N, C-alpha and C positions, 0 to 999 in steps of 0.2 A: 656345515662345520665352519666355525670361525677361523679366520686367518690368524696365524701366530704373530704376535707383535714382537718387535725387536728394536734395538737402537742401531742407528747407522752413524759411523764416525768417519769423518774426512779429515786428513792431515795434509795441510798445504805445505809447499816447499819451504816457506818461511817459518814453519813450526806452528802456525795457527791451527787449532783443532776445533772443528764444528761438529757438534753432536745433534743428531736429528732423531726425534721420536719421543716416546715409543710410537711405532708405526707398523702397519701391515702392508703398506705400499711397497712395490718392488723397485725402489730407486737404486740405481747402480753407480751413478756419478754425481759429484758435486762440482759446481762451477762458481767462479768468483771473478768479478771485474773490479779492479782498483783503478779509478779514473781520476786524473788530475784535471780539475776544472780550470776555466779561463781565468778565474780570480785567484788561482793558486791553491785553493782548498782541495781536499781529497774526499771522494765519495766511494763507497763500496756497495756493489750490487751482487746478489748471490742467489743461487737456487739449486735444485737437484733435478735430475732427469732419470728416465727409465732405461737409457742406453747411451753408449759413447757416441753413437751417431746423432742422437738428439742434441747432446752437448756440443758436438762439433758444428752442427748447423747454427747453434746460437753464437758460437765463436765467429763464424763467417758473417753473421748479421751485426756483430758488435762494431765493426768498422763503420758501417752506415750509421749506426746509433751515435757513435763518437762524432761523426761529421755533423749530424743533425743537432746534437746538443752542444757542439763547440768545445769539446774536451781538448785540452792541450796534448794529452797523451793518455794511454790506458794499457793495462796488462790484463789479459784474459787467461785464467788458469782452469784446468780441469783435473780432478783426481778421482780415482775410484774409491767408493765407500767400503768400509769394513763392517760387517754385521756383528752385533753383540746381542745375546739373548736378554730378554727382560727378566729380572729376578722374580721369583715366585712370591 
């Protein structure tokens, strides 16, 4: 039996909305890093995970990544995704 596909929507605290899918994967959380680089530019890194625990582990590793890459600062955010059915 095929897994049912659906869209996943993540709404960040600043109002940015990310729509993922259609997918049958069991993602539960979306994460985003907004990094200020040494040259003053900004880069955004993002992804999705299958649990809050997985996302939290990535957050813990972001500090080391920031030091390795020389970021001036960064913000790591995690939000739960909301499922929406795929239209027929």
